[in-house]
N, C-alpha and C positions, 0 to 999 in steps of 0.2 A: 530419668534420662540415661541413655546408654553412653558409656565412655569408650572411645576407640582406643584400643591398646596398640595398634600398629602405627608405626611412624612411616607414612607414605613417602616422605621426602628421602629418608634413609634408604628405603627399599628401592626407589627409583634410581638413586645415586649408585647403589650397589649393582643394579641391573645394567646401568650405563657403563660402569667400570668393567664388568664382565664382557659386555658387547665390544667395548674398545679393545680389551685384551685379546679376545679371540679373533677380531678382525685384523689385528696386527700380527697374529701368529704366522710364521712362515710355512708351517706344515701342520699336520694333524696333531691335536693335543689330547691328552688323556683326561685331565681334570683341571679345575681352576686352582691356581697356586694359593696357598694359605694366606699370603700377604694381601690378596684381593678379597677373598671370601672364605668362609669355613667350607670344608668339603661338602657337607650336607646342603648348605645354601647354594653353593656353586652348582651342584647336580640339579637342584630344582630350577635354577635360572637357566641352565643349559637346556633342560627339557622344555621349558617355556619358550625359549628362543627357537627350538626345533619345531614346536607346534605352530609357531608363526611363520615357519619356512625360512628363517634367517640363517640357520645352521643345519647341518645334517650329520647323522651318526654314520661312521664308517666302522670297519672291523674292530679296531681297538681304541677309538677315540672320536673326536668331534672335529669338524672342519667348517669354516664359514662359507656361506654361499655368496654368489655375486651381489645379491641385494644388500648384504651387510657390508661387503668390502667396497663396493662402488655404488653408493646411494645415488638415486636420481636427483638432479638439480631441479629445484622448484622455482617457478617464476611467480613473483608477487603480482597480483592483479588488484588494482584499485577499483572497487565496485562503483565509484562515482564516475569513472571515465567511460564505462560501457553503457 
């Protein structure tokens, strides 16, 4: 049996914290502060967010796109009503 070494909950929490941090940044940011994530992990998360189209790379840093800053409101639909 294979043992999973990754802690998916910690990874998801770290990605959520980085996304919240960059969406609240007032301007272009260079890298993730060390109190949120290590520099190496922060770079990997920023690249992953950029691949998803949530942030973009500018000349000297990163900036959040509108999809991350103003997420769409979702309406809950009950399948039994339709």
